[in-house]
C-alpha positions as CSV (number, residue, x, y, z in Angstrom):
1,M,24.6,32.1,22.4
2,S,21.9,29.8,21.1
3,W,23.4,29.6,17.6
4,R,26.6,28.1,19.1
5,K,24.6,25.5,20.9
6,D,22.8,24.6,17.7
7,D,26.1,24.4,15.8
8,R,27.5,22.1,18.4
9,R,24.5,19.8,18.0
10,A,24.8,19.8,14.3
11,E,28.5,19.0,14.4
12,R,28.0,16.2,16.9
13,G,25.2,14.7,14.8
14,Y,27.2,15.1,11.6
15,H,30.3,13.5,12.9
16,H,28.5,10.6,14.5
17,G,26.5,10.0,11.3
18,N,23.1,10.7,12.9
19,L,22.2,14.0,11.3
20,K,20.6,12.6,8.2
21,E,18.5,10.1,10.2
22,A,17.6,12.8,12.7
23,L,16.3,15.0,9.9
24,L,14.4,12.2,8.3
25,Q,12.7,11.4,11.6
26,A,12.0,15.0,12.3
27,A,10.4,15.5,8.9
28,L,8.3,12.4,9.3
29,G,7.0,13.8,12.6
30,L,6.1,17.1,10.9
31,I,4.4,15.3,8.0
32,A,2.3,13.3,10.6
33,E,1.4,16.6,12.3
34,K,1.0,19.0,9.4
35,G,1.1,17.1,6.2
36,P,3.9,17.1,3.6
37,A,3.2,20.7,2.6
38,G,2.9,22.0,6.1
39,F,6.5,22.6,7.1
40,T,9.7,24.2,5.8
41,F,13.3,23.1,5.5
42,A,14.1,25.3,8.5
43,D,11.2,23.7,10.5
44,A,12.8,20.2,9.9
45,A,16.1,21.5,11.1
46,R,14.6,23.1,14.2
47,S,12.7,19.9,15.0
48,A,15.9,17.9,14.7
49,G,17.7,20.3,17.0
50,V,20.2,21.5,14.5
51,S,21.0,24.8,12.8
52,A,19.2,25.9,9.7
53,A,22.3,25.3,7.6
54,A,23.0,21.8,8.9
55,P,20.4,20.0,6.6
56,Y,22.3,21.1,3.5
57,R,25.0,18.6,4.3
58,H,22.7,15.8,3.3
59,F,19.8,17.3,1.3
60,R,19.7,19.8,-1.5
61,D,16.5,21.3,-0.3
62,R,13.1,20.5,1.3
63,D,12.0,18.6,-1.8
64,D,15.1,16.4,-1.7
65,L,14.3,15.6,2.0
66,L,10.8,14.7,1.1
67,A,12.0,12.6,-1.8
68,S,14.2,10.6,0.5
69,I,11.3,10.0,2.9
70,A,9.1,8.9,0.0
71,Q,11.8,6.6,-1.3
72,R,12.2,4.9,2.1
73,G,8.4,4.6,2.3
74,F,8.2,2.9,-1.0
75,E,11.0,0.5,0.0
76,Q,9.1,-0.5,3.1
77,F,5.9,-0.7,1.1
78,E,7.5,-3.0,-1.4
79,A,8.7,-5.3,1.5
80,T,5.2,-5.3,3.0
81,L,3.5,-6.2,-0.3
82,T,6.1,-8.8,-1.2
83,A,5.7,-10.6,2.2
84,A,1.9,-10.5,1.7
85,W,2.1,-11.9,-1.8
86,D,4.5,-14.7,-0.8
87,D,4.9,-15.7,-4.5
88,G,1.2,-16.6,-4.7
89,R,1.1,-19.2,-2.0
90,P,-1.0,-21.1,-1.2
91,D,-3.0,-20.0,-4.2
92,T,-3.2,-16.9,-6.4
93,V,-6.6,-15.6,-5.2
94,T,-5.8,-16.0,-1.5
95,A,-2.4,-14.4,-1.9
96,F,-4.0,-11.6,-4.0
97,E,-6.4,-10.9,-1.2
98,R,-3.5,-10.6,1.3
99,V,-1.9,-8.0,-0.9
100,G,-5.0,-5.8,-0.7
101,K,-5.1,-6.1,3.0
102,A,-1.4,-5.3,3.3
103,Y,-1.9,-2.2,1.2
104,L,-4.6,-0.9,3.6
105,E,-2.5,-1.9,6.7
106,F,0.5,0.1,5.4
107,A,-1.7,3.2,4.9
108,R,-3.1,2.8,8.4
109,T,0.1,2.1,10.3
110,E,2.4,4.4,8.3
111,P,0.3,7.5,7.4
112,A,3.3,9.8,7.3
113,F,5.2,7.7,4.8
114,Y,2.0,7.2,2.8
115,S,1.5,10.9,2.6
116,A,5.1,11.5,1.5
117,M,4.8,8.8,-1.1
118,F,1.6,10.0,-2.7
119,E,0.8,13.5,-1.6
120,S,4.1,15.4,-1.4
121,G,3.9,16.6,-5.0
122,I,7.5,15.5,-5.7
123,P,7.8,14.4,-9.4
124,A,9.0,10.8,-9.3
125,D,10.7,11.1,-12.6
126,A,13.0,13.9,-11.3
127,N,14.5,11.5,-8.8
128,P,15.7,8.2,-10.2
129,L,16.0,6.5,-6.8
130,L,12.5,7.4,-5.9
131,M,11.1,6.4,-9.2
132,A,12.9,3.0,-9.0
133,A,11.5,2.4,-5.5
134,G,8.0,3.2,-6.6
135,E,8.3,1.0,-9.7
136,R,9.5,-2.0,-7.6
137,A,6.5,-1.6,-5.2
138,F,4.1,-1.4,-8.1
139,G,5.9,-4.4,-9.6
140,V,4.5,-6.6,-6.8
141,I,0.9,-5.6,-7.7
142,R,1.7,-6.2,-11.4
143,A,3.2,-9.7,-10.7
144,A,0.1,-10.6,-8.8
145,A,-2.2,-9.3,-11.6
146,E,-0.2,-11.4,-14.1
147,R,-0.9,-14.5,-12.1
148,L,-4.5,-13.6,-11.7
149,A,-4.9,-12.9,-15.5
150,A,-3.6,-16.4,-16.1
151,L,-6.7,-17.7,-14.4
152,T,-8.9,-16.3,-17.1
153,P,-11.7,-18.8,-17.7
154,P,-11.9,-20.6,-21.1
155,G,-13.9,-18.6,-23.7
156,V,-13.3,-15.3,-21.9
157,A,-10.9,-12.7,-23.4
158,R,-7.7,-12.5,-21.3
159,P,-7.4,-8.9,-19.9
160,P,-3.9,-7.2,-20.1
161,A,-2.2,-7.8,-16.8
162,L,-0.9,-4.2,-16.7
163,M,-4.4,-2.8,-17.1
164,M,-5.6,-5.1,-14.3
165,A,-2.7,-4.0,-12.1
166,L,-3.5,-0.3,-12.7
167,H,-7.2,-0.7,-12.1
168,I,-6.7,-2.7,-8.8
169,W,-4.0,-0.3,-7.7
170,S,-6.3,2.6,-8.2
171,L,-9.1,0.9,-6.3
172,A,-6.8,0.0,-3.4
173,H,-5.3,3.4,-3.3
174,G,-8.7,5.1,-3.3
175,V,-10.0,3.0,-0.4
176,A,-6.8,3.4,1.5
177,S,-6.6,7.2,1.0
178,L,-10.3,7.8,2.0
179,F,-11.1,5.1,4.6
180,G,-8.0,3.1,5.5
181,R,-5.4,5.6,6.8
182,G,-4.3,6.2,10.3
183,D,-4.5,10.0,10.5
184,A,-7.1,12.7,10.5
185,A,-7.8,12.4,6.8
186,R,-9.6,9.1,7.3
187,R,-13.3,9.2,6.5
188,K,-15.9,7.3,8.4
189,L,-17.1,4.1,6.9
190,P,-19.9,1.8,8.2
191,M,-17.8,-1.3,7.4
192,P,-14.1,-2.3,7.6
193,P,-12.1,-0.9,4.7
194,E,-10.9,-4.4,3.9
195,D,-14.5,-5.5,3.2
196,L,-15.0,-2.5,0.9
197,L,-11.9,-3.3,-1.0
198,E,-12.7,-7.0,-1.3
199,A,-16.2,-6.3,-2.6
200,G,-14.8,-3.8,-5.1
201,V,-12.3,-6.2,-6.4
202,L,-14.9,-9.0,-6.7
203,I,-17.2,-6.7,-8.7
204,Y,-14.3,-5.7,-11.0
205,L,-13.3,-9.4,-11.6
206,R,-16.9,-10.4,-12.2
207,G,-17.1,-7.7,-14.8
208,L,-14.1,-9.2,-16.6
209,G,-15.8,-12.6,-16.6
210,F,-13.9,-14.2,-13.8
211,P,-15.9,-16.6,-11.5
212,T,-16.1,-15.0,-8.1
213,D,-18.3,-17.5,-6.2
214,R,-15.8,-19.3,-4.0
215,R,-18.3,-21.3,-2.1
216,P,-17.9,-25.1,-2.4
217,P,-20.2,-26.7,-5.0
218,P,-23.4,-28.2,-3.7
219,A,-23.4,-31.9,-2.9
220,P,-24.8,-34.1,-5.8
221,V,-28.4,-35.1,-5.4
222,P,-28.6,-38.9,-4.9
223,E,-30.4,-41.0,-7.4
224,A,-34.1,-41.8,-6.6
225,D,-33.4,-45.4,-5.4
226,D,-30.7,-44.1,-3.0
227,R,-32.9,-41.5,-1.4
228,P,-33.7,-42.1,2.2
229,A,-37.3,-43.1,3.0
230,G,-39.5,-40.2,4.1
231,P,-42.8,-40.2,5.8
232,W,-44.4,-41.6,2.6
233,G,-41.8,-44.2,1.8
234,K,-39.2,-44.1,-1.0
235,A,-39.8,-42.1,-4.1
236,A,-41.4,-44.1,-6.9
237,K,-39.3,-45.1,-9.9
């Protein structure tokens, strides 16, 4: 009978330590196909090729499965942002721009993880491991914002780094969620999402009083005596 076949699959996966990973991958596939709210615990078991009872060996319920996926997503997200930040090398502004691009790249290349992280409806404070993973990922953005706040020009009030981190996170998340994802939820945009995010951040920083013109300063104009002769000779003293 089919249930015996399913049970044998479940036992084999369980004893070889593959059941949990199989369920996580099956759920990721369902999220990519139907969204985080579009499948049941039994659907995940069926997609993994195990009995409906097998997932309870590793997960309390569907929300626990989603929380594990979201946690893994935040861990990968943190690693991506940390690599992009690279401790602010070669300079704070360049590294900060890399973080924004990495944020959009993650949303584009890992849409199932991104949906689980931000759209599953799982309360982060109900799962300590998930909450800690999310805080570590946000910590990269906050560290970058602290370095950026330290560049506040003289005579300009220094903005709170946490406020800056939250504002820029909100901006990056909005662009990523609307225009930078790799699934059917992506809206059309007549420009690269990276350009939209960069322009938004520049406008934000300009509003805080930061200099945003990164063009090299113009070359100094030579004195009158040093000017090359034109059609009418050198300029008079």
